[in-house]
C-alpha positions as CSV (number, residue, x, y, z in Angstrom):
1,X,-96.6,17.6,136.6
2,X,-96.7,20.6,138.9
3,X,-95.6,20.7,142.5
4,X,-99.1,20.2,143.9
5,X,-99.5,17.0,142.0
6,X,-96.1,15.8,143.1
7,X,-97.0,16.4,146.7
8,X,-100.2,14.4,146.3
9,X,-98.4,11.4,145.0
10,X,-95.8,11.6,147.8
11,X,-98.1,11.6,150.8
12,X,-96.8,9.7,153.8
13,X,-99.6,7.2,153.4
14,X,-98.0,5.8,150.3
15,X,-95.0,4.7,152.3
16,X,-97.1,1.9,153.8
17,X,-97.2,0.3,150.4
18,X,-93.4,0.5,150.2
19,X,-92.8,-0.9,153.7
20,X,-95.0,-3.9,153.0
21,X,-93.2,-4.5,149.8
22,X,-89.8,-4.3,151.3
23,X,-90.8,-6.6,154.2
24,X,-92.1,-9.2,151.7
25,X,-89.0,-8.9,149.6
26,X,-86.8,-9.4,152.7
27,X,-88.7,-12.5,153.6
28,X,-87.9,-13.9,150.2
29,X,-84.3,-12.8,150.6
30,X,-83.9,-14.6,153.9
31,X,-85.2,-17.9,152.4
32,X,-83.1,-17.5,149.3
33,X,-79.9,-16.6,151.1
34,X,-80.1,-19.7,153.1
35,X,-80.0,-21.8,149.9
36,X,-77.4,-19.5,148.3
37,X,-75.2,-18.1,151.0
38,X,-73.0,-16.2,148.5
39,X,-75.8,-14.4,146.8
40,X,-75.6,-10.6,147.1
41,X,-78.4,-8.1,147.5
42,X,-78.0,-6.8,144.0
43,X,-78.0,-10.3,142.5
44,X,-81.1,-11.3,144.4
45,X,-83.1,-8.2,143.4
46,X,-81.9,-8.5,139.8
47,X,-83.1,-12.1,139.8
48,X,-86.4,-11.0,141.4
49,X,-87.1,-8.3,138.8
50,X,-86.1,-10.5,135.9
51,X,-88.0,-13.5,137.2
52,X,-84.9,-15.8,137.0
53,X,-85.7,-16.9,140.6
54,X,-89.1,-18.2,139.4
55,X,-88.0,-19.5,136.0
56,X,-90.5,-17.2,134.2
57,X,-89.6,-16.2,130.6
58,X,-88.5,-12.5,130.2
59,X,-91.3,-11.8,127.8
60,X,-93.8,-12.3,130.6
61,X,-92.2,-9.9,133.0
62,X,-95.0,-7.3,132.9
63,X,-97.6,-10.0,133.5
64,X,-95.6,-11.4,136.4
65,X,-95.5,-8.1,138.1
66,X,-99.2,-8.0,138.3
67,X,-99.6,-11.6,139.5
68,X,-97.2,-11.9,142.5
69,X,-97.2,-10.6,146.0
70,X,-94.8,-7.8,145.1
71,X,-97.0,-6.5,142.3
72,X,-98.0,-3.2,144.0
73,X,-94.4,-2.6,145.2
74,X,-92.8,-2.8,141.7
75,X,-95.7,-1.0,140.0
76,X,-95.3,1.9,142.4
77,X,-91.6,2.1,141.7
78,X,-92.3,2.2,138.0
79,X,-94.9,4.9,138.5
80,X,-92.3,7.1,140.3
81,X,-89.9,6.7,137.4
82,X,-92.5,7.9,134.9
83,X,-93.1,11.0,137.0
84,X,-89.4,11.8,136.9
85,X,-89.1,11.0,133.2
86,X,-86.3,8.6,133.9
87,X,-85.1,6.1,131.3
88,X,-83.8,2.6,131.7
89,X,-86.5,1.9,134.3
90,X,-85.5,-1.7,135.0
91,X,-82.0,-0.7,136.1
92,X,-83.4,2.1,138.3
93,X,-85.9,-0.2,139.9
94,X,-83.1,-2.7,140.7
95,X,-81.0,0.0,142.3
96,X,-83.8,1.4,144.5
97,X,-85.1,-2.0,145.5
98,X,-81.6,-3.2,146.4
99,X,-80.9,-0.2,148.6
100,X,-84.3,-0.6,150.4
101,X,-83.6,-4.3,150.9
102,X,-80.2,-3.5,152.4
103,X,-81.7,-0.9,154.7
104,X,-84.4,-3.3,155.9
105,X,-81.9,-6.1,156.4
106,X,-79.6,-3.8,158.4
107,X,-82.5,-2.8,160.7
108,X,-83.4,-6.5,161.2
109,X,-79.8,-7.2,162.2
110,X,-79.8,-4.3,164.7
111,X,-83.1,-5.5,166.1
112,X,-81.7,-8.9,166.7
113,X,-78.4,-7.6,168.2
114,X,-80.0,-5.2,170.6
115,X,-81.6,-8.1,172.5
116,X,-78.3,-10.1,172.7
117,X,-76.1,-8.6,175.4
118,X,-73.0,-10.2,173.9
119,X,-73.6,-8.2,170.7
120,X,-74.2,-4.8,172.3
121,X,-70.6,-3.7,171.4
122,X,-71.4,-4.1,167.7
123,X,-74.4,-1.7,167.9
124,X,-72.4,1.5,167.2
125,X,-70.9,-0.1,164.1
126,X,-74.3,-1.5,163.0
127,X,-75.7,2.1,163.2
128,X,-72.7,3.4,161.2
129,X,-73.6,0.9,158.5
130,X,-77.2,2.0,158.7
131,X,-76.2,5.6,158.3
132,X,-74.0,4.7,155.4
133,X,-77.0,3.0,153.6
134,X,-79.3,6.0,154.3
135,X,-76.4,8.3,153.0
136,X,-76.3,6.3,149.8
137,X,-80.1,6.5,149.3
138,X,-80.1,10.2,149.9
139,X,-77.0,10.8,147.6
140,X,-75.3,12.9,150.3
141,X,-71.8,13.0,151.7
142,X,-72.6,12.6,155.4
143,X,-75.6,11.3,157.3
144,X,-76.2,12.1,161.0
145,X,-78.8,10.5,163.3
146,X,-79.7,13.0,166.0
147,X,-81.9,12.8,169.1
148,X,-83.7,15.9,170.4
149,X,-84.9,15.4,174.0
150,X,-85.9,18.1,176.5
151,X,-84.1,20.8,174.6
152,X,-80.9,18.7,174.5
153,X,-79.2,17.6,171.3
154,X,-77.5,14.2,171.3
155,X,-75.7,12.9,168.2
156,X,-76.4,9.1,168.2
157,X,-74.5,8.0,165.1
158,X,-73.0,9.1,161.8
159,X,-72.1,7.6,158.6
160,X,-68.4,7.0,157.8
161,X,-66.8,10.4,157.4
162,X,-66.4,11.6,153.8
163,X,-62.8,12.8,153.5
164,X,-64.1,15.6,151.2
165,X,-65.8,17.3,154.1
166,X,-63.7,16.0,157.0
167,X,-62.9,19.6,158.0
168,X,-66.5,20.7,157.9
169,X,-68.2,18.0,160.0
170,X,-71.3,19.2,161.9
171,X,-71.3,19.6,165.7
172,X,-73.8,20.2,168.4
173,X,-74.0,23.9,167.7
174,X,-75.0,23.2,164.1
175,X,-77.7,20.7,165.2
176,X,-79.2,23.3,167.6
177,X,-79.3,25.7,164.7
178,X,-81.0,23.1,162.5
179,X,-83.6,22.3,165.2
180,X,-84.4,26.0,165.8
181,X,-84.8,26.7,162.1
182,X,-87.0,23.6,161.8
183,X,-89.3,24.9,164.5
184,X,-89.7,28.3,162.8
185,X,-90.3,26.6,159.5
186,X,-93.0,24.3,160.9
187,X,-95.0,27.2,162.3
188,X,-95.5,28.5,158.7
189,X,-97.1,25.3,157.4
190,X,-100.7,24.1,157.4
191,X,-101.4,22.0,160.5
192,X,-103.6,19.5,158.6
193,X,-101.2,18.6,155.7
194,X,-99.1,15.5,155.8
195,X,-97.1,15.2,152.6
196,X,-93.4,14.2,152.6
197,X,-92.6,17.9,151.8
198,X,-93.7,18.8,155.3
199,X,-91.4,16.2,156.8
200,X,-88.2,17.2,155.2
201,X,-86.5,20.6,154.6
202,X,-83.4,22.2,153.1
203,X,-81.2,24.5,155.1
204,X,-77.7,25.8,155.1
205,X,-74.8,26.2,157.5
206,X,-71.5,28.0,157.1
207,X,-68.7,25.8,158.4
208,X,-65.1,26.8,158.9
209,X,-62.2,24.3,158.9
210,X,-59.4,26.4,160.2
211,X,-58.4,30.0,160.7
212,X,-56.6,30.1,157.3
213,X,-59.4,28.3,155.3
214,X,-62.4,29.8,153.7
215,X,-65.9,29.1,155.1
216,X,-67.8,26.3,153.5
217,X,-71.5,26.6,152.6
218,X,-73.0,23.2,153.6
219,X,-76.4,22.3,152.1
220,X,-78.4,20.2,154.5
221,X,-81.4,18.0,154.0
222,X,-83.2,17.2,157.3
223,X,-85.7,14.4,157.9
224,X,-87.8,14.6,161.0
225,X,-89.1,11.4,162.6
226,X,-91.7,11.8,165.3
227,X,-91.4,9.2,168.0
228,X,-94.3,8.4,170.4
229,X,-95.5,11.6,172.0
230,X,-95.2,10.4,175.5
231,X,-91.4,10.1,175.0
232,X,-91.1,13.9,174.3
233,X,-88.4,13.2,171.8
234,X,-87.7,13.7,168.1
235,X,-85.3,11.9,165.8
236,X,-83.6,13.9,163.0
237,X,-81.7,12.4,160.1
238,X,-79.5,15.2,158.7
239,X,-77.9,14.8,155.3
240,X,-74.9,16.9,154.5
241,X,-73.7,17.6,151.0
242,X,-70.3,18.5,149.7
243,X,-68.8,22.0,150.1
244,X,-69.9,25.2,148.6
245,X,-72.4,24.3,145.8
246,X,-71.2,27.4,143.9
247,X,-67.6,26.1,143.7
248,X,-68.5,24.1,140.6
249,X,-67.1,20.9,142.1
250,X,-70.6,19.4,142.4
251,X,-72.9,20.8,139.7
252,X,-75.8,18.7,140.7
253,X,-75.9,20.3,144.2
254,X,-75.3,23.7,142.6
255,X,-78.3,23.2,140.4
256,X,-80.4,22.1,143.4
257,X,-79.3,24.9,145.5
258,X,-79.8,27.6,142.9
259,X,-83.4,26.4,142.4
260,X,-84.1,26.1,146.1
261,X,-86.6,28.7,147.4
262,X,-86.3,30.3,150.8
263,X,-87.2,27.6,153.3
264,X,-89.1,30.0,155.5
265,X,-91.2,31.5,152.7
266,X,-92.4,28.4,150.9
267,X,-94.3,25.4,152.1
268,X,-92.9,23.2,149.4
269,X,-89.1,23.1,149.6
270,X,-88.1,20.1,147.6
271,X,-88.6,18.6,144.1
272,X,-89.8,15.2,143.2
273,X,-86.3,13.6,143.2
274,X,-85.8,14.7,146.8
275,X,-89.2,13.5,147.7
276,X,-88.6,10.1,146.1
277,X,-85.5,9.5,148.1
278,X,-87.0,10.7,151.4
279,X,-90.1,8.7,150.9
280,X,-88.0,5.6,150.4
281,X,-86.4,6.2,153.8
282,X,-89.7,7.2,155.5
283,X,-91.3,3.9,154.3
284,X,-89.2,2.2,157.1
285,X,-89.5,5.0,159.6
286,X,-91.5,2.9,162.1
287,X,-88.9,0.2,162.2
288,X,-86.1,2.8,162.3
289,X,-87.6,4.6,165.3
290,X,-88.3,1.3,167.0
291,X,-84.7,-0.1,166.8
292,X,-83.2,3.4,167.6
293,X,-85.3,3.6,170.8
294,X,-84.3,0.1,171.8
295,X,-80.6,0.9,171.3
296,X,-80.9,4.4,172.7
297,X,-78.9,3.9,175.9
298,X,-76.1,2.0,174.1
299,X,-75.9,4.7,171.4
300,X,-75.8,7.6,173.9
301,X,-73.1,5.8,176.0
302,X,-71.0,5.2,172.8
303,X,-70.7,9.0,172.5
304,X,-68.8,9.2,175.8
305,X,-67.0,5.9,176.0
306,X,-64.4,3.9,174.0
307,X,-65.5,0.5,175.3
308,X,-67.0,-0.6,172.0
309,X,-63.9,0.3,169.8
310,X,-62.6,-2.8,168.0
311,X,-58.9,-3.6,167.2
312,X,-58.3,-3.3,163.4
313,X,-56.5,-6.7,163.2
314,X,-55.9,-9.6,165.5
315,X,-57.7,-8.9,168.7
316,X,-54.6,-10.2,170.7
317,X,-52.2,-7.8,168.8
318,X,-52.4,-4.1,169.5
319,X,-50.4,-1.5,167.7
320,X,-50.2,2.0,169.2
321,X,-48.5,5.0,167.5
322,X,-46.8,7.2,170.1
323,X,-46.3,10.9,169.1
324,X,-45.3,13.7,171.4
325,X,-44.1,17.3,171.4
326,X,-45.4,18.2,168.0
327,X,-45.0,21.9,168.8
328,X,-47.1,22.8,165.7
329,X,-46.8,26.4,164.5
330,X,-47.8,28.4,161.4
331,X,-44.5,28.4,159.6
332,X,-44.1,24.6,159.8
333,X,-47.5,23.8,158.5
334,X,-46.5,23.0,154.9
335,X,-43.6,20.7,156.0
336,X,-45.9,18.9,158.5
337,X,-48.7,18.5,156.0
338,X,-46.3,17.0,153.4
339,X,-45.0,14.5,155.9
340,X,-48.4,13.5,157.1
341,X,-49.6,12.9,153.6
342,X,-46.9,10.3,153.2
343,X,-46.9,9.0,156.7
344,X,-46.4,5.2,156.8
345,X,-49.9,3.7,157.0
346,X,-48.7,0.3,158.2
347,X,-46.2,-0.7,160.9
348,X,-42.7,-0.7,159.5
349,X,-42.0,-4.1,157.9
350,X,-45.5,-5.3,158.7
351,X,-48.9,-5.0,157.0
352,X,-50.7,-4.0,160.2
353,X,-52.5,-0.8,160.9
354,X,-52.3,1.3,164.0
355,X,-55.2,0.6,166.4
356,X,-54.7,3.8,168.4
357,X,-52.7,7.0,168.2
358,X,-51.6,8.7,171.4
359,X,-50.1,12.2,171.7
360,X,-48.4,12.9,175.0
361,X,-48.6,16.6,175.2
362,X,-47.3,19.9,173.6
363,X,-49.5,19.7,170.6
364,X,-48.7,23.3,169.6
365,X,-45.9,25.7,170.2
366,X,-47.1,27.8,173.2
367,X,-44.6,30.6,173.2
368,X,-46.5,33.6,171.9
369,X,-49.7,35.6,172.4
370,X,-53.0,34.0,173.1
371,X,-54.2,34.8,169.5
372,X,-51.2,33.0,168.0
373,X,-51.8,30.0,170.2
374,X,-55.4,29.8,169.0
375,X,-54.1,30.0,165.4
376,X,-51.7,27.1,166.1
377,X,-54.6,25.0,167.4
378,X,-56.6,25.5,164.2
379,X,-53.6,24.3,162.2
380,X,-53.2,21.3,164.6
381,X,-56.9,20.5,164.1
382,X,-56.5,20.4,160.3
383,X,-53.2,18.4,160.4
384,X,-54.5,15.8,162.8
385,X,-57.6,15.3,160.7
386,X,-55.3,14.7,157.8
387,X,-53.4,12.2,159.9
388,X,-56.6,10.3,160.8
389,X,-57.5,10.3,157.1
390,X,-54.1,8.9,156.2
391,X,-54.2,6.1,158.8
392,X,-57.8,5.0,158.9
393,X,-59.6,5.9,155.6
394,X,-60.6,3.4,153.0
395,X,-59.3,4.2,149.5
396,X,-58.9,7.9,150.6
397,X,-62.7,8.3,150.3
398,X,-64.3,7.5,153.6
399,X,-63.0,7.6,157.2
400,X,-64.3,5.1,159.8
401,X,-66.7,6.8,162.2
402,X,-64.8,5.7,165.3
403,X,-61.6,7.6,164.4
404,X,-62.2,10.1,167.1
405,X,-62.1,7.3,169.7
406,X,-58.7,6.1,168.3
407,X,-56.9,9.4,168.8
408,X,-56.0,10.2,172.4
409,X,-54.4,13.6,173.3
410,X,-53.2,14.9,176.6
411,X,-52.0,18.4,177.5
412,X,-48.4,19.4,177.9
413,X,-46.8,22.6,179.3
414,X,-47.1,24.3,176.0
415,X,-50.8,23.6,175.9
416,X,-51.2,26.0,178.9
417,X,-52.7,29.4,178.2
418,X,-54.2,31.7,180.9
419,X,-55.5,33.9,178.1
420,X,-54.5,37.5,178.7
421,X,-51.9,36.3,181.3
422,X,-50.0,34.6,178.5
423,X,-49.9,37.9,176.5
424,X,-48.4,39.7,179.4
425,X,-45.7,37.1,180.1
426,X,-44.4,36.3,176.6
427,X,-42.6,39.4,175.7
428,X,-39.8,39.2,173.1
429,X,-40.2,35.4,173.1
430,X,-39.3,35.0,176.7
431,X,-40.8,32.1,178.7
432,X,-41.2,34.3,181.8
433,X,-40.4,37.8,182.9
434,X,-39.5,37.1,186.5
435,X,-39.7,34.8,189.5
436,X,-42.8,33.8,191.2
437,X,-44.5,30.7,192.6
438,X,-47.5,29.6,190.5
439,X,-50.5,28.4,192.3
440,X,-54.0,27.1,191.6
441,X,-55.3,30.6,192.6
442,X,-54.2,31.8,189.2
443,X,-57.2,30.1,187.7
444,X,-58.9,26.7,187.2
445,X,-58.5,24.3,184.3
446,X,-60.9,26.3,182.1
447,X,-58.7,29.4,182.4
448,X,-55.4,27.6,182.2
449,X,-56.3,25.3,179.2
450,X,-59.1,27.2,177.5
451,X,-57.7,26.8,173.9
452,X,-56.6,23.2,174.4
453,X,-60.1,22.3,175.7
454,X,-61.7,24.0,172.7
455,X,-59.3,22.2,170.4
456,X,-60.0,18.7,171.7
457,X,-63.7,19.4,171.8
458,X,-63.7,20.6,168.2
459,X,-61.5,17.8,166.9
460,X,-62.6,14.8,169.0
461,X,-66.0,15.9,170.4
462,X,-64.7,15.4,174.0
463,X,-67.1,16.7,176.7
464,X,-65.5,19.8,178.1
465,X,-67.4,19.7,181.5
466,X,-66.0,16.3,182.4
467,X,-62.5,17.4,181.5
468,X,-62.8,20.5,183.7
469,X,-64.2,18.5,186.6
470,X,-61.3,16.1,186.5
471,X,-58.6,18.7,185.8
472,X,-58.0,17.2,182.3
473,X,-57.3,13.7,183.8
474,X,-59.3,10.7,182.5
475,X,-59.6,7.0,182.7
476,X,-60.6,5.2,179.5
477,X,-61.5,1.5,178.9
478,X,-61.3,-0.3,175.5
479,X,-63.2,-3.5,176.3
480,X,-62.7,-5.1,172.8
481,X,-58.9,-4.6,173.2
482,X,-58.8,-5.5,176.9
483,X,-57.0,-2.2,177.4
484,X,-57.2,0.6,180.0
485,X,-55.6,4.0,179.4
486,X,-55.1,6.5,182.2
487,X,-54.5,10.0,181.0
488,X,-52.7,12.3,183.5
489,X,-52.4,16.1,183.3
490,X,-49.0,16.7,184.9
491,X,-49.3,20.5,184.2
492,X,-52.3,21.3,186.4
493,X,-50.1,23.8,188.3
494,X,-48.9,25.7,185.3
495,X,-49.0,29.5,185.8
496,X,-48.2,32.6,183.8
497,X,-44.7,32.8,185.4
498,X,-43.8,29.1,185.2
499,X,-45.6,27.2,182.4
500,X,-43.0,24.4,182.6
501,X,-44.0,23.6,186.2
502,X,-44.7,20.0,187.0
503,X,-47.8,19.7,189.2
504,X,-50.0,16.7,189.5
505,X,-52.9,15.8,191.8
506,X,-51.2,13.2,193.9
507,X,-54.5,12.0,195.2
508,X,-56.0,11.3,191.7
509,X,-54.5,7.8,191.4
510,X,-56.1,6.8,194.7
511,X,-59.5,7.8,193.3
512,X,-59.0,5.4,190.4
513,X,-60.0,1.8,190.9
514,X,-59.9,-0.8,188.1
515,X,-63.3,-2.3,187.5
516,X,-63.6,-5.9,188.8
517,X,-64.6,-7.1,185.4
518,X,-61.4,-5.6,183.9
519,X,-58.8,-7.1,186.1
520,X,-57.1,-8.8,183.1
521,X,-56.9,-5.6,181.1
522,X,-53.5,-4.1,180.3
523,X,-53.1,-0.6,181.9
524,X,-51.2,2.1,180.1
525,X,-50.6,5.6,181.6
526,X,-50.1,8.6,179.4
527,X,-48.3,11.7,181.0
528,X,-46.4,14.5,179.5
529,X,-43.8,14.4,182.3
530,X,-42.8,11.0,183.5
531,X,-40.4,9.8,186.1
532,X,-37.6,10.0,183.5
533,X,-37.9,13.8,183.7
534,X,-35.7,15.8,186.1
535,X,-37.3,19.3,186.5
536,X,-35.0,22.3,186.5
537,X,-37.2,25.4,187.2
538,X,-34.2,27.8,187.0
539,X,-33.6,26.7,183.5
540,X,-37.3,27.2,182.7
541,X,-37.2,30.6,184.2
542,X,-34.1,31.8,182.3
543,X,-34.5,30.1,179.0
544,X,-36.0,31.9,176.0
545,X,-37.0,30.6,172.6
546,X,-33.5,31.5,171.3
547,X,-31.4,30.3,174.2
548,X,-33.2,27.1,175.1
549,X,-30.5,24.8,173.7
550,X,-27.5,26.5,175.3
551,X,-28.8,27.9,178.6
552,X,-29.0,24.6,180.6
553,X,-25.3,24.1,181.5
554,X,-24.8,27.8,182.0
555,X,-27.7,28.0,184.6
556,X,-26.2,25.0,186.4
557,X,-22.9,26.9,186.7
558,X,-24.7,30.0,188.0
559,X,-26.5,27.8,190.6
560,X,-23.2,26.5,191.9
561,X,-21.9,30.1,192.1
562,X,-25.0,31.3,194.1
563,X,-24.4,28.5,196.6
564,X,-21.1,30.0,197.6
565,X,-20.9,32.3,200.6
566,X,-20.3,35.9,199.4
567,X,-18.6,36.8,202.7
568,X,-16.1,33.9,202.6
569,X,-15.7,32.7,199.0
570,X,-15.3,36.1,197.3
571,X,-12.2,35.1,195.2
572,X,-13.8,31.8,194.0
573,X,-17.0,33.6,193.2
574,X,-15.2,36.3,191.2
575,X,-13.2,33.8,189.1
576,X,-16.3,31.7,188.4
577,X,-18.6,34.6,187.6
578,X,-16.1,36.2,185.3
579,X,-15.8,32.9,183.4
580,X,-19.6,32.5,183.2
581,X,-20.1,36.1,181.9
582,X,-17.4,35.4,179.3
583,X,-19.2,32.2,178.2
584,X,-22.5,34.1,177.9
585,X,-20.8,36.7,175.7
586,X,-19.4,34.0,173.5
587,X,-23.0,32.8,173.0
588,X,-23.9,36.3,171.7
589,X,-26.5,36.9,174.4
590,X,-27.5,40.5,174.6
591,X,-27.6,42.6,177.8
592,X,-31.4,42.2,178.1
593,X,-31.3,38.4,178.3
594,X,-32.5,37.5,181.8
595,X,-29.5,35.2,182.5
596,X,-27.0,37.7,181.2
597,X,-28.6,40.5,183.1
598,X,-28.6,38.6,186.5
599,X,-25.1,37.3,186.0
600,X,-23.7,40.7,185.1
601,X,-25.4,42.4,188.0
602,X,-24.3,39.7,190.5
603,X,-20.7,39.9,189.1
604,X,-20.6,43.6,189.9
605,X,-22.5,43.6,193.3
606,X,-22.2,40.2,195.0
607,X,-19.7,41.7,197.6
608,X,-22.4,44.0,198.9
609,X,-24.2,41.7,201.4
610,X,-27.1,44.1,201.7
611,X,-27.8,44.4,198.0
612,X,-31.5,43.6,197.6
613,X,-31.3,42.4,194.0
614,X,-28.4,40.0,194.7
615,X,-30.4,38.6,197.6
616,X,-33.5,38.3,195.3
617,X,-31.4,36.4,192.7
618,X,-30.1,33.9,195.4
619,X,-33.6,33.5,196.9
620,X,-35.2,32.8,193.6
621,X,-32.6,30.1,192.8
622,X,-33.1,28.5,196.2
623,X,-36.9,28.6,195.8
624,X,-36.6,27.0,192.4
625,X,-34.4,24.2,193.8
626,X,-36.8,23.5,196.6
627,X,-39.9,23.5,194.3
628,X,-38.4,21.2,191.8
629,X,-37.3,18.8,194.5
630,X,-40.8,18.7,196.0
631,X,-42.4,18.3,192.6
632,X,-40.1,15.5,191.5
633,X,-40.8,13.7,194.7
634,X,-44.6,14.0,194.1
635,X,-44.3,12.9,190.5
636,X,-42.3,9.8,191.6
637,X,-44.9,9.0,194.3
638,X,-47.8,9.3,191.8
639,X,-46.3,6.8,189.4
640,X,-45.6,4.4,192.3
641,X,-49.2,4.7,193.5
642,X,-50.4,4.1,189.9
643,X,-48.5,0.8,189.8
644,X,-49.6,-0.1,193.3
645,X,-53.2,0.9,193.2
646,X,-54.1,0.5,189.5
647,X,-51.5,-2.0,188.3
648,X,-50.1,0.3,185.6
649,X,-47.8,-1.8,183.4
650,X,-46.5,0.8,180.8
651,X,-46.0,4.5,181.0
652,X,-45.7,6.7,177.8
653,X,-44.5,10.4,178.0
654,X,-42.6,13.2,176.4
655,X,-41.3,16.7,177.2
656,X,-37.6,15.7,177.2
657,X,-37.3,16.1,173.4
658,X,-35.3,12.9,173.0
659,X,-36.0,9.2,173.2
660,X,-35.6,7.9,176.7
661,X,-36.4,4.5,178.3
662,X,-36.4,3.0,181.7
663,X,-37.1,-0.7,181.3
664,X,-37.0,-1.3,185.0
665,X,-40.1,1.0,185.4
666,X,-41.4,0.3,181.8
667,X,-41.4,4.0,181.2
668,X,-40.8,5.4,177.7
669,X,-40.5,9.0,176.5
670,X,-40.9,10.0,172.9
671,X,-38.7,12.5,171.0
672,X,-39.5,15.9,169.6
673,X,-41.7,15.1,166.6
674,X,-39.6,17.1,164.2
675,X,-36.4,19.2,164.4
676,X,-37.5,22.8,164.1
677,X,-34.0,24.1,164.5
678,X,-32.7,22.6,161.3
679,X,-32.1,25.1,158.5
680,X,-32.6,22.7,155.6
681,X,-36.2,21.6,156.2
682,X,-37.1,20.0,152.9
683,X,-36.1,16.6,154.2
684,X,-36.2,17.3,157.9
685,X,-36.4,14.2,160.1
686,X,-39.5,13.3,162.0
687,X,-39.6,11.1,165.1
688,X,-42.2,8.7,166.4
689,X,-42.4,5.4,168.3
690,X,-44.6,2.3,168.0
691,X,-45.8,0.3,171.0
692,X,-46.6,-3.3,169.9
693,X,-48.5,-5.5,172.4
694,X,-49.1,-9.2,172.2
695,X,-51.8,-9.8,174.7
696,X,-51.8,-13.6,174.3
697,X,-48.0,-13.9,175.0
698,X,-47.9,-11.1,177.5
699,X,-45.1,-9.4,175.6
700,X,-44.5,-5.9,174.3
701,X,-42.0,-3.8,172.3
702,X,-41.5,-0.1,172.2
703,X,-39.6,0.9,169.1
704,X,-38.6,4.5,168.2
705,X,-38.1,5.6,164.6
706,X,-36.7,8.5,162.6
707,X,-38.2,9.2,159.2
708,X,-37.7,11.7,156.4
709,X,-40.4,12.7,153.9
710,X,-40.8,10.1,151.2
711,X,-38.4,7.6,152.8
712,X,-39.1,4.5,154.9
713,X,-38.7,4.8,158.8
714,X,-35.3,4.0,160.3
715,X,-35.3,2.2,163.6
716,X,-33.5,4.1,166.4
717,X,-32.3,0.8,167.8
718,X,-30.2,2.0,170.8
719,X,-33.4,3.3,172.5
720,X,-35.6,0.4,171.5
721,X,-37.2,-2.0,174.0
722,X,-38.1,-5.3,172.4
723,X,-40.0,-8.4,173.4
724,X,-40.3,-7.5,177.0
725,X,-42.6,-9.3,179.4
726,X,-45.7,-7.3,180.6
727,X,-45.2,-6.8,184.3
């Protein structure tokens, strides 16, 4: 049979027959499932096809098909199989009918749920199941339901994520390209034709997972559903197939792709197998469009909110994995990947999964050029997708579609990057090249956190505009968990000469008001710098990548020396500065090190009261001390206001690179994720913490752990806080 004959058989009008047959089959299913609650879709269809339900002998099967209300439906399925020259037609009929029945039943359930306000939170999960069924019918790896409205693209739902293409998931830019190509292709078709082949098309998109990974050619099959014209909207169902078809990993897709003509040069772009699958889906297009339009507001809202996300276990027990200061960089990628692939999926000593993962800043190592920083973010993207796959995938095959809502990331000081400013400042690994007071005039959040914003948008689909408008602060509600999470950016004042500077909008907590309907929600605040942190800007200014561990105490000694009066305490200054320079020499600091240079110069010239450089060194230290005192005061006031105005119960943070707790303020800082300074890195220790919350008993525990690759986590008990009452 040639392509023209195939097109005639597969006209859209034929889908009416299918839809009537499926509706009738569902009516029988509903009646039968009431009598037999445990019967599955497949068992029911199998009984239906083999007449067991009606006690008709197998030898009369053919006659039965021509005498019951589903006659046309099954005859049409048989006719399709003959066109495709498929054998074992009865098995194929059962498979196709069972999938259509599941699809119809799913649409019925969504239709019922959308009119019940108490079930609105289940609608995103219902549509995920719907996309999973359509994905199965199409034989693809991913299915996306997309709304096109007034030149805007809105992803409404997706199937569960195939882990095979987790690094190549489509985004808004891809959907815009698909829509534009679709429009060009439609112009080349006959306006009067209405076959299935004019409703679907093949296209291709090159996707890139990270800077080190090769591009992936993604074959796409797109189905366009016209909604009522007055709505000025179109629904697209996009099916994504696995990887480069020429890689040999999927010969079926390779064969399809090799035979695929140029979509813009041929009116017929699909063969009969494709048409058969798409026609099955199109047979229910009216109902699909109807339920989607009914649930449109809920689906759109689910893209920007976390309110619908369910706990993975007991609704009264929440388990939150707390990570911080990952400082991801290129040379540690293999070690991190090896650990993540063996990360404990369940809570230590419990068979409970993590409901959420929070990362409180410093995702990547920020000391380096802007280009290096971007490379680190690509690696972080790949590693965090691998972590999500490890924690939330089923049988390492599919990852639940809400995983992006379960991963919360806030910026730290290393996530700051003022693009070319960063290149100028970080010379020879130095954190800064001189003193200077950072200010907002150095750029807004888009300039300061450009690479971080691109990273969270690419990884989590977070709206960049809302992040910029709120200076990377956010207020998120998880209604199904009775949880509120306030994310604070404590690095808003970071500048090219002081990227460790703590600066927070002290008025932001006053803008936040807990919704009246959420008064009983537990409120958790995430901040890179917490009240446990004592800023020392002089240390930040003098420390380099090589001297960070040793410079702290030496800077404090230098500060004490600079406080002495050079006109009255010359002998004391001389003795102390000689000892400090000797200590610096013992640490093998070279003459170009900023601290060594300033100490040496001050040692030789402090007696000259008119020396401009000595005066500049003293002024810079005094300015640092004043700034850190002011910023510490503001930071403390912000957390007090958060507790007073918003009832914040628990605060999680990082930055200090060690586990710290303050049970009086319920503030907990995580440790450096892994020890980058250790020479033997095959079994390097990793650090993380787990926050366990019992909502019904109003108790919580925050337990830190150390863990080596391939070994069970070890509790860091001296810093643990167990079974505390929620304030």
